[in-house]
PyMOL commands that place a pseudoatom at each C-alpha (Angstrom):
pseudoatom trace, name=CA, resn=MET, resi=1, chain=A, elem=C, hetatm=0, pos=[-0.004, 0.007, 0.016]
pseudoatom trace, name=CA, resn=ALA, resi=2, chain=A, elem=C, hetatm=0, pos=[1.460, 3.358, -1.062]
pseudoatom trace, name=CA, resn=ASP, resi=3, chain=A, elem=C, hetatm=0, pos=[1.298, 6.549, 0.966]
pseudoatom trace, name=CA, resn=SER, resi=4, chain=A, elem=C, hetatm=0, pos=[-1.312, 9.132, 0.022]
pseudoatom trace, name=CA, resn=SER, resi=5, chain=A, elem=C, hetatm=0, pos=[-2.143, 12.474, 1.591]
pseudoatom trace, name=CA, resn=ASP, resi=6, chain=A, elem=C, hetatm=0, pos=[-4.282, 10.641, 4.151]
pseudoatom trace, name=CA, resn=VAL, resi=7, chain=A, elem=C, hetatm=0, pos=[-2.473, 7.323, 4.547]
pseudoatom trace, name=CA, resn=VAL, resi=8, chain=A, elem=C, hetatm=0, pos=[0.997, 6.387, 5.793]
pseudoatom trace, name=CA, resn=ALA, resi=9, chain=A, elem=C, hetatm=0, pos=[1.974, 2.769, 5.267]
pseudoatom trace, name=CA, resn=VAL, resi=10, chain=A, elem=C, hetatm=0, pos=[4.934, 0.622, 6.207]
pseudoatom trace, name=CA, resn=GLU, resi=11, chain=A, elem=C, hetatm=0, pos=[5.650, -3.075, 5.835]
pseudoatom trace, name=CA, resn=ARG, resi=12, chain=A, elem=C, hetatm=0, pos=[8.081, -5.655, 7.131]
pseudoatom trace, name=CA, resn=THR, resi=13, chain=A, elem=C, hetatm=0, pos=[8.558, -9.361, 6.500]
pseudoatom trace, name=CA, resn=ILE, resi=14, chain=A, elem=C, hetatm=0, pos=[8.561, -11.199, 9.835]
pseudoatom trace, name=CA, resn=LYS, resi=15, chain=A, elem=C, hetatm=0, pos=[9.673, -14.861, 10.137]
pseudoatom trace, name=CA, resn=ALA, resi=16, chain=A, elem=C, hetatm=0, pos=[6.583, -15.946, 11.966]
pseudoatom trace, name=CA, resn=ASP, resi=17, chain=A, elem=C, hetatm=0, pos=[3.170, -17.443, 11.287]
pseudoatom trace, name=CA, resn=PRO, resi=18, chain=A, elem=C, hetatm=0, pos=[0.359, -14.914, 10.623]
pseudoatom trace, name=CA, resn=ALA, resi=19, chain=A, elem=C, hetatm=0, pos=[-1.674, -16.444, 13.517]
pseudoatom trace, name=CA, resn=ALA, resi=20, chain=A, elem=C, hetatm=0, pos=[1.068, -15.569, 16.054]
pseudoatom trace, name=CA, resn=ILE, resi=21, chain=A, elem=C, hetatm=0, pos=[1.233, -11.974, 14.793]
pseudoatom trace, name=CA, resn=PHE, resi=22, chain=A, elem=C, hetatm=0, pos=[-2.510, -11.611, 14.667]
pseudoatom trace, name=CA, resn=ALA, resi=23, chain=A, elem=C, hetatm=0, pos=[-2.911, -12.954, 18.250]
pseudoatom trace, name=CA, resn=LEU, resi=24, chain=A, elem=C, hetatm=0, pos=[-0.579, -10.178, 19.433]
pseudoatom trace, name=CA, resn=LEU, resi=25, chain=A, elem=C, hetatm=0, pos=[-2.480, -7.470, 17.559]
pseudoatom trace, name=CA, resn=ALA, resi=26, chain=A, elem=C, hetatm=0, pos=[-5.862, -8.799, 18.784]
pseudoatom trace, name=CA, resn=ASP, resi=27, chain=A, elem=C, hetatm=0, pos=[-4.763, -8.481, 22.450]
pseudoatom trace, name=CA, resn=PRO, resi=28, chain=A, elem=C, hetatm=0, pos=[-5.062, -4.798, 23.499]
pseudoatom trace, name=CA, resn=SER, resi=29, chain=A, elem=C, hetatm=0, pos=[-3.371, -5.593, 26.853]
pseudoatom trace, name=CA, resn=ARG, resi=30, chain=A, elem=C, hetatm=0, pos=[-0.161, -6.114, 24.782]
pseudoatom trace, name=CA, resn=HIS, resi=31, chain=A, elem=C, hetatm=0, pos=[-0.408, -2.978, 22.599]
pseudoatom trace, name=CA, resn=CYS, resi=32, chain=A, elem=C, hetatm=0, pos=[1.941, -1.063, 25.001]
pseudoatom trace, name=CA, resn=GLU, resi=33, chain=A, elem=C, hetatm=0, pos=[4.566, -3.716, 24.196]
pseudoatom trace, name=CA, resn=ILE, resi=34, chain=A, elem=C, hetatm=0, pos=[4.332, -3.210, 20.461]
pseudoatom trace, name=CA, resn=ASP, resi=35, chain=A, elem=C, hetatm=0, pos=[3.832, 0.584, 20.343]
pseudoatom trace, name=CA, resn=GLY, resi=36, chain=A, elem=C, hetatm=0, pos=[6.779, 2.168, 18.548]
pseudoatom trace, name=CA, resn=SER, resi=37, chain=A, elem=C, hetatm=0, pos=[5.711, 5.740, 19.390]
pseudoatom trace, name=CA, resn=GLY, resi=38, chain=A, elem=C, hetatm=0, pos=[5.935, 5.365, 23.202]
pseudoatom trace, name=CA, resn=SER, resi=39, chain=A, elem=C, hetatm=0, pos=[2.494, 6.940, 23.592]
pseudoatom trace, name=CA, resn=VAL, resi=40, chain=A, elem=C, hetatm=0, pos=[0.485, 3.812, 24.502]
pseudoatom trace, name=CA, resn=ARG, resi=41, chain=A, elem=C, hetatm=0, pos=[0.544, 3.353, 28.279]
pseudoatom trace, name=CA, resn=ASP, resi=42, chain=A, elem=C, hetatm=0, pos=[-1.924, 0.500, 28.835]
pseudoatom trace, name=CA, resn=ALA, resi=43, chain=A, elem=C, hetatm=0, pos=[-5.296, -0.969, 28.027]
pseudoatom trace, name=CA, resn=LYS, resi=44, chain=A, elem=C, hetatm=0, pos=[-8.172, 0.077, 30.214]
pseudoatom trace, name=CA, resn=SER, resi=45, chain=A, elem=C, hetatm=0, pos=[-9.837, -2.722, 32.254]
pseudoatom trace, name=CA, resn=GLY, resi=46, chain=A, elem=C, hetatm=0, pos=[-12.234, -4.914, 30.328]
pseudoatom trace, name=CA, resn=SER, resi=47, chain=A, elem=C, hetatm=0, pos=[-10.116, -4.890, 27.178]
pseudoatom trace, name=CA, resn=GLU, resi=48, chain=A, elem=C, hetatm=0, pos=[-10.228, -8.497, 26.019]
pseudoatom trace, name=CA, resn=LYS, resi=49, chain=A, elem=C, hetatm=0, pos=[-9.296, -10.347, 22.892]
pseudoatom trace, name=CA, resn=LEU, resi=50, chain=A, elem=C, hetatm=0, pos=[-10.646, -8.365, 19.967]
pseudoatom trace, name=CA, resn=ALA, resi=51, chain=A, elem=C, hetatm=0, pos=[-13.365, -9.311, 17.504]
pseudoatom trace, name=CA, resn=MET, resi=52, chain=A, elem=C, hetatm=0, pos=[-15.410, -7.413, 14.940]
pseudoatom trace, name=CA, resn=GLY, resi=53, chain=A, elem=C, hetatm=0, pos=[-17.172, -4.522, 16.691]
pseudoatom trace, name=CA, resn=SER, resi=54, chain=A, elem=C, hetatm=0, pos=[-15.127, -4.803, 19.881]
pseudoatom trace, name=CA, resn=LYS, resi=55, chain=A, elem=C, hetatm=0, pos=[-14.511, -1.540, 21.728]
pseudoatom trace, name=CA, resn=PHE, resi=56, chain=A, elem=C, hetatm=0, pos=[-11.479, -1.083, 23.891]
pseudoatom trace, name=CA, resn=GLY, resi=57, chain=A, elem=C, hetatm=0, pos=[-10.025, 1.806, 25.807]
pseudoatom trace, name=CA, resn=MET, resi=58, chain=A, elem=C, hetatm=0, pos=[-6.375, 2.866, 25.989]
pseudoatom trace, name=CA, resn=SER, resi=59, chain=A, elem=C, hetatm=0, pos=[-4.518, 5.106, 28.352]
pseudoatom trace, name=CA, resn=MET, resi=60, chain=A, elem=C, hetatm=0, pos=[-2.145, 7.277, 26.366]
pseudoatom trace, name=CA, resn=LYS, resi=61, chain=A, elem=C, hetatm=0, pos=[0.531, 9.906, 26.859]
pseudoatom trace, name=CA, resn=LEU, resi=62, chain=A, elem=C, hetatm=0, pos=[1.879, 12.268, 24.257]
pseudoatom trace, name=CA, resn=GLY, resi=63, chain=A, elem=C, hetatm=0, pos=[3.069, 15.192, 26.347]
pseudoatom trace, name=CA, resn=ALA, resi=64, chain=A, elem=C, hetatm=0, pos=[-0.092, 15.053, 28.466]
pseudoatom trace, name=CA, resn=LYS, resi=65, chain=A, elem=C, hetatm=0, pos=[-2.080, 12.021, 29.511]
pseudoatom trace, name=CA, resn=TYR, resi=66, chain=A, elem=C, hetatm=0, pos=[-5.259, 11.227, 27.657]
pseudoatom trace, name=CA, resn=SER, resi=67, chain=A, elem=C, hetatm=0, pos=[-7.545, 8.276, 26.778]
pseudoatom trace, name=CA, resn=THR, resi=68, chain=A, elem=C, hetatm=0, pos=[-8.949, 6.843, 23.621]
pseudoatom trace, name=CA, resn=ILE, resi=69, chain=A, elem=C, hetatm=0, pos=[-11.824, 4.557, 22.730]
pseudoatom trace, name=CA, resn=ASN, resi=70, chain=A, elem=C, hetatm=0, pos=[-11.139, 2.247, 19.809]
pseudoatom trace, name=CA, resn=GLU, resi=71, chain=A, elem=C, hetatm=0, pos=[-13.592, 0.201, 17.783]
pseudoatom trace, name=CA, resn=VAL, resi=72, chain=A, elem=C, hetatm=0, pos=[-12.606, -2.767, 15.619]
pseudoatom trace, name=CA, resn=ILE, resi=73, chain=A, elem=C, hetatm=0, pos=[-13.997, -1.992, 12.175]
pseudoatom trace, name=CA, resn=GLU, resi=74, chain=A, elem=C, hetatm=0, pos=[-12.286, -4.747, 10.163]
pseudoatom trace, name=CA, resn=PHE, resi=75, chain=A, elem=C, hetatm=0, pos=[-11.597, -8.284, 11.361]
pseudoatom trace, name=CA, resn=ASP, resi=76, chain=A, elem=C, hetatm=0, pos=[-10.571, -11.255, 9.248]
pseudoatom trace, name=CA, resn=GLU, resi=77, chain=A, elem=C, hetatm=0, pos=[-8.470, -13.577, 11.458]
pseudoatom trace, name=CA, resn=PRO, resi=78, chain=A, elem=C, hetatm=0, pos=[-5.520, -14.056, 10.804]
pseudoatom trace, name=CA, resn=LYS, resi=79, chain=A, elem=C, hetatm=0, pos=[-5.340, -11.741, 7.808]
pseudoatom trace, name=CA, resn=ARG, resi=80, chain=A, elem=C, hetatm=0, pos=[-6.577, -8.286, 8.687]
pseudoatom trace, name=CA, resn=ILE, resi=81, chain=A, elem=C, hetatm=0, pos=[-7.519, -6.179, 11.694]
pseudoatom trace, name=CA, resn=ALA, resi=82, chain=A, elem=C, hetatm=0, pos=[-8.277, -2.449, 11.915]
pseudoatom trace, name=CA, resn=TRP, resi=83, chain=A, elem=C, hetatm=0, pos=[-9.602, -0.179, 14.620]
pseudoatom trace, name=CA, resn=GLN, resi=84, chain=A, elem=C, hetatm=0, pos=[-10.801, 3.400, 14.594]
pseudoatom trace, name=CA, resn=THR, resi=85, chain=A, elem=C, hetatm=0, pos=[-9.719, 5.677, 17.387]
pseudoatom trace, name=CA, resn=ARG, resi=86, chain=A, elem=C, hetatm=0, pos=[-11.909, 8.356, 19.000]
pseudoatom trace, name=CA, resn=PRO, resi=87, chain=A, elem=C, hetatm=0, pos=[-11.771, 10.367, 22.193]
pseudoatom trace, name=CA, resn=PRO, resi=88, chain=A, elem=C, hetatm=0, pos=[-13.905, 9.078, 25.077]
pseudoatom trace, name=CA, resn=SER, resi=89, chain=A, elem=C, hetatm=0, pos=[-16.287, 12.089, 25.272]
pseudoatom trace, name=CA, resn=ALA, resi=90, chain=A, elem=C, hetatm=0, pos=[-18.860, 13.217, 22.702]
pseudoatom trace, name=CA, resn=LEU, resi=91, chain=A, elem=C, hetatm=0, pos=[-17.450, 16.730, 22.831]
pseudoatom trace, name=CA, resn=GLY, resi=92, chain=A, elem=C, hetatm=0, pos=[-13.969, 15.518, 21.964]
pseudoatom trace, name=CA, resn=GLY, resi=93, chain=A, elem=C, hetatm=0, pos=[-15.466, 13.380, 19.188]
pseudoatom trace, name=CA, resn=ARG, resi=94, chain=A, elem=C, hetatm=0, pos=[-16.797, 16.453, 17.475]
pseudoatom trace, name=CA, resn=LEU, resi=95, chain=A, elem=C, hetatm=0, pos=[-13.373, 18.057, 17.456]
pseudoatom trace, name=CA, resn=PHE, resi=96, chain=A, elem=C, hetatm=0, pos=[-11.033, 15.176, 16.612]
pseudoatom trace, name=CA, resn=GLY, resi=97, chain=A, elem=C, hetatm=0, pos=[-10.924, 11.411, 16.152]
pseudoatom trace, name=CA, resn=GLY, resi=98, chain=A, elem=C, hetatm=0, pos=[-11.542, 8.990, 13.370]
pseudoatom trace, name=CA, resn=ARG, resi=99, chain=A, elem=C, hetatm=0, pos=[-8.079, 7.825, 12.416]
pseudoatom trace, name=CA, resn=ILE, resi=100, chain=A, elem=C, hetatm=0, pos=[-7.741, 4.151, 11.489]
pseudoatom trace, name=CA, resn=TRP, resi=101, chain=A, elem=C, hetatm=0, pos=[-4.916, 1.811, 12.390]
pseudoatom trace, name=CA, resn=ARG, resi=102, chain=A, elem=C, hetatm=0, pos=[-4.871, -1.230, 10.024]
pseudoatom trace, name=CA, resn=TYR, resi=103, chain=A, elem=C, hetatm=0, pos=[-2.732, -4.365, 9.889]
pseudoatom trace, name=CA, resn=GLU, resi=104, chain=A, elem=C, hetatm=0, pos=[-2.810, -6.723, 6.985]
pseudoatom trace, name=CA, resn=LEU, resi=105, chain=A, elem=C, hetatm=0, pos=[-0.897, -10.016, 7.160]
pseudoatom trace, name=CA, resn=GLU, resi=106, chain=A, elem=C, hetatm=0, pos=[0.177, -11.860, 4.064]
pseudoatom trace, name=CA, resn=PRO, resi=107, chain=A, elem=C, hetatm=0, pos=[1.888, -15.288, 4.436]
pseudoatom trace, name=CA, resn=THR, resi=108, chain=A, elem=C, hetatm=0, pos=[4.891, -15.902, 2.238]
pseudoatom trace, name=CA, resn=GLU, resi=109, chain=A, elem=C, hetatm=0, pos=[7.717, -18.460, 2.092]
pseudoatom trace, name=CA, resn=ALA, resi=110, chain=A, elem=C, hetatm=0, pos=[9.852, -16.067, 4.108]
pseudoatom trace, name=CA, resn=GLY, resi=111, chain=A, elem=C, hetatm=0, pos=[7.262, -15.676, 6.858]
pseudoatom trace, name=CA, resn=THR, resi=112, chain=A, elem=C, hetatm=0, pos=[4.543, -13.019, 6.963]
pseudoatom trace, name=CA, resn=VAL, resi=113, chain=A, elem=C, hetatm=0, pos=[4.560, -9.641, 5.279]
pseudoatom trace, name=CA, resn=VAL, resi=114, chain=A, elem=C, hetatm=0, pos=[2.972, -7.290, 7.767]
pseudoatom trace, name=CA, resn=HIS, resi=115, chain=A, elem=C, hetatm=0, pos=[1.452, -4.115, 6.257]
pseudoatom trace, name=CA, resn=GLU, resi=116, chain=A, elem=C, hetatm=0, pos=[0.628, -1.407, 8.824]
pseudoatom trace, name=CA, resn=SER, resi=117, chain=A, elem=C, hetatm=0, pos=[-1.284, 1.728, 7.774]
pseudoatom trace, name=CA, resn=TRP, resi=118, chain=A, elem=C, hetatm=0, pos=[-2.382, 4.899, 9.513]
pseudoatom trace, name=CA, resn=ASP, resi=119, chain=A, elem=C, hetatm=0, pos=[-5.371, 6.316, 7.717]
pseudoatom trace, name=CA, resn=ILE, resi=120, chain=A, elem=C, hetatm=0, pos=[-6.641, 9.829, 8.640]
pseudoatom trace, name=CA, resn=SER, resi=121, chain=A, elem=C, hetatm=0, pos=[-9.225, 10.131, 5.857]
pseudoatom trace, name=CA, resn=GLN, resi=122, chain=A, elem=C, hetatm=0, pos=[-11.985, 10.052, 8.463]
pseudoatom trace, name=CA, resn=GLU, resi=123, chain=A, elem=C, hetatm=0, pos=[-10.217, 12.251, 10.966]
pseudoatom trace, name=CA, resn=LYS, resi=124, chain=A, elem=C, hetatm=0, pos=[-11.967, 15.499, 11.898]
pseudoatom trace, name=CA, resn=GLN, resi=125, chain=A, elem=C, hetatm=0, pos=[-10.891, 18.843, 10.402]
pseudoatom trace, name=CA, resn=PRO, resi=126, chain=A, elem=C, hetatm=0, pos=[-8.690, 20.884, 11.110]
pseudoatom trace, name=CA, resn=VAL, resi=127, chain=A, elem=C, hetatm=0, pos=[-6.778, 18.064, 12.860]
pseudoatom trace, name=CA, resn=ARG, resi=128, chain=A, elem=C, hetatm=0, pos=[-6.510, 16.195, 9.581]
pseudoatom trace, name=CA, resn=SER, resi=129, chain=A, elem=C, hetatm=0, pos=[-4.810, 19.161, 7.913]
pseudoatom trace, name=CA, resn=VAL, resi=130, chain=A, elem=C, hetatm=0, pos=[-2.203, 19.298, 10.679]
pseudoatom trace, name=CA, resn=LEU, resi=131, chain=A, elem=C, hetatm=0, pos=[-1.618, 15.507, 10.540]
pseudoatom trace, name=CA, resn=ARG, resi=132, chain=A, elem=C, hetatm=0, pos=[-1.014, 15.687, 6.795]
pseudoatom trace, name=CA, resn=LEU, resi=133, chain=A, elem=C, hetatm=0, pos=[2.123, 17.817, 7.431]
pseudoatom trace, name=CA, resn=GLY, resi=134, chain=A, elem=C, hetatm=0, pos=[5.475, 16.208, 6.632]
pseudoatom trace, name=CA, resn=ARG, resi=135, chain=A, elem=C, hetatm=0, pos=[6.805, 16.300, 10.193]
pseudoatom trace, name=CA, resn=SER, resi=136, chain=A, elem=C, hetatm=0, pos=[3.795, 14.498, 11.624]
pseudoatom trace, name=CA, resn=ARG, resi=137, chain=A, elem=C, hetatm=0, pos=[3.807, 11.962, 8.797]
pseudoatom trace, name=CA, resn=ASP, resi=138, chain=A, elem=C, hetatm=0, pos=[7.633, 11.371, 9.184]
pseudoatom trace, name=CA, resn=HIS, resi=139, chain=A, elem=C, hetatm=0, pos=[7.221, 10.846, 12.936]
pseudoatom trace, name=CA, resn=THR, resi=140, chain=A, elem=C, hetatm=0, pos=[4.298, 8.471, 12.340]
pseudoatom trace, name=CA, resn=ARG, resi=141, chain=A, elem=C, hetatm=0, pos=[6.229, 6.431, 9.767]
pseudoatom trace, name=CA, resn=LYS, resi=142, chain=A, elem=C, hetatm=0, pos=[9.226, 6.104, 12.128]
pseudoatom trace, name=CA, resn=SER, resi=143, chain=A, elem=C, hetatm=0, pos=[6.969, 5.061, 14.962]
pseudoatom trace, name=CA, resn=MET, resi=144, chain=A, elem=C, hetatm=0, pos=[5.240, 2.498, 12.729]
pseudoatom trace, name=CA, resn=ASP, resi=145, chain=A, elem=C, hetatm=0, pos=[8.594, 1.055, 11.623]
pseudoatom trace, name=CA, resn=ALA, resi=146, chain=A, elem=C, hetatm=0, pos=[9.520, 0.731, 15.336]
pseudoatom trace, name=CA, resn=THR, resi=147, chain=A, elem=C, hetatm=0, pos=[6.166, -0.995, 15.972]
pseudoatom trace, name=CA, resn=LEU, resi=148, chain=A, elem=C, hetatm=0, pos=[6.855, -3.617, 13.332]
pseudoatom trace, name=CA, resn=GLU, resi=149, chain=A, elem=C, hetatm=0, pos=[10.352, -4.148, 14.779]
pseudoatom trace, name=CA, resn=LYS, resi=150, chain=A, elem=C, hetatm=0, pos=[8.843, -4.682, 18.255]
pseudoatom trace, name=CA, resn=ILE, resi=151, chain=A, elem=C, hetatm=0, pos=[6.253, -7.131, 16.852]
pseudoatom trace, name=CA, resn=GLU, resi=152, chain=A, elem=C, hetatm=0, pos=[9.043, -9.063, 15.158]
pseudoatom trace, name=CA, resn=ALA, resi=153, chain=A, elem=C, hetatm=0, pos=[11.065, -9.257, 18.423]
pseudoatom trace, name=CA, resn=LEU, resi=154, chain=A, elem=C, hetatm=0, pos=[8.049, -10.541, 20.362]
pseudoatom trace, name=CA, resn=VAL, resi=155, chain=A, elem=C, hetatm=0, pos=[6.901, -13.228, 17.925]
pseudoatom trace, name=CA, resn=THR, resi=156, chain=A, elem=C, hetatm=0, pos=[10.366, -14.531, 17.042]
pseudoatom trace, name=CA, resn=LYS, resi=157, chain=A, elem=C, hetatm=0, pos=[11.734, -14.973, 20.583]
for i in range(1, 157): cmd.bond("trace and resi %d" % i, "trace and resi %d" % (i + 1))
show_as sticks, trace
zoom trace
């Protein structure tokens, strides 16, 4: 998947079975272990293995502490999972929220090609305009590369 003005994408081939990678992605209690940005602190209580339509909360920190509510909007085990992130309050939801984190897993002879994408096409304006800027996109791409590196380290131990 190529980058567009609203999507940043990275990929990495990991020498592991897609099911092992998918299990890690579908467990929000482990998202802090794979987060390459350093902003995910922990899953809120009640966050269980994900399925289509699951909602899970995350405690975050990017300068200041904040929380998100995420809803699984795509789920095809062990091939694809995506969730959409929103703030926990209705007021915050009118101002920002809507970005989509997507993971697509493609088995190959070398292992699994993991495609991660950050899609802001449904993010609220003017936040979307700010997120389209090069510095934000570059930071996001570096964080995503770090995430895939952490996933690889965890599933190939």
